[in-house]
C-alpha positions as CSV (number, residue, x, y, z in Angstrom):
1,M,10.9,12.2,12.8
2,N,9.5,11.9,9.6
3,N,11.5,12.4,6.5
4,S,8.5,11.7,4.0
5,P,7.9,14.3,1.6
6,F,4.3,14.0,2.0
7,P,3.3,15.2,5.4
8,I,1.5,12.5,7.9
9,P,-0.8,14.3,10.5
10,Q,0.3,14.2,13.7
11,D,-3.1,12.6,15.0
12,A,-2.8,10.0,12.5
13,Q,0.2,8.0,14.4
14,H,-1.5,4.6,12.6
15,L,-0.4,5.7,9.3
16,S,3.1,6.5,10.3
17,V,3.6,3.3,11.8
18,L,2.0,1.8,8.3
19,Y,4.5,4.1,6.4
20,K,7.4,3.4,8.3
21,Q,6.6,-0.5,8.0
22,L,6.0,-0.4,3.9
23,V,9.3,1.9,3.7
24,I,11.1,-0.8,5.6
25,S,9.5,-3.7,3.8
26,L,10.3,-2.0,0.6
27,K,13.9,-1.4,1.3
28,F,15.1,-4.5,2.6
29,H,12.6,-6.8,0.4
30,H,12.6,-5.2,-2.9
31,G,15.6,-2.9,-2.7
32,Q,17.5,-4.6,-5.2
33,T,14.6,-4.6,-7.5
34,L,14.2,-0.7,-7.1
35,C,17.7,-0.1,-7.7
36,Q,17.4,-1.5,-11.1
37,L,14.5,0.4,-12.2
38,P,13.7,3.9,-13.2
39,R,12.1,5.7,-10.7
40,D,9.1,6.6,-12.8
41,L,8.9,2.6,-13.6
42,A,9.5,1.7,-10.0
43,L,6.4,4.3,-9.1
44,Q,4.2,3.0,-11.6
45,A,4.7,-0.3,-10.3
46,M,3.5,0.5,-7.1
47,N,1.2,2.9,-8.2
48,E,-0.3,-0.2,-9.8
49,V,-0.3,-2.5,-6.8
50,W,-1.8,0.5,-5.0
51,E,-5.0,0.7,-7.4
52,S,-5.3,-3.3,-7.7
53,C,-5.5,-3.2,-3.4
54,N,-8.1,-0.4,-3.4
55,S,-10.4,-1.4,-6.2
56,K,-11.6,-4.5,-4.2
57,P,-15.5,-5.6,-5.7
58,V,-18.4,-5.4,-3.6
59,P,-18.6,-8.4,-1.5
60,Q,-21.4,-10.7,-3.0
61,S,-24.5,-11.7,-0.9
62,N,-25.6,-15.3,-0.4
63,A,-29.5,-16.2,-0.8
64,S,-30.5,-15.0,2.9
65,G,-28.8,-11.7,2.0
66,N,-25.8,-12.4,4.4
67,Q,-22.1,-12.0,3.0
68,S,-20.3,-14.9,2.3
69,L,-17.0,-15.2,4.1
70,S,-15.4,-17.2,1.5
């Protein structure tokens, strides 16, 4: 059962799995830090991380037109 305040569609099981992995990781690896921050500040930090992960620059092409693997 999903206790998230944000409904995850039934057909998106992979999103549900990722959600649960993130919740577990935050709880066990960052729980003490999260307990020391006000909720709005913790959410702001998580939003900043999400933004930085989702605003990747477009990959550069090399001279032959292929994308660089580095």
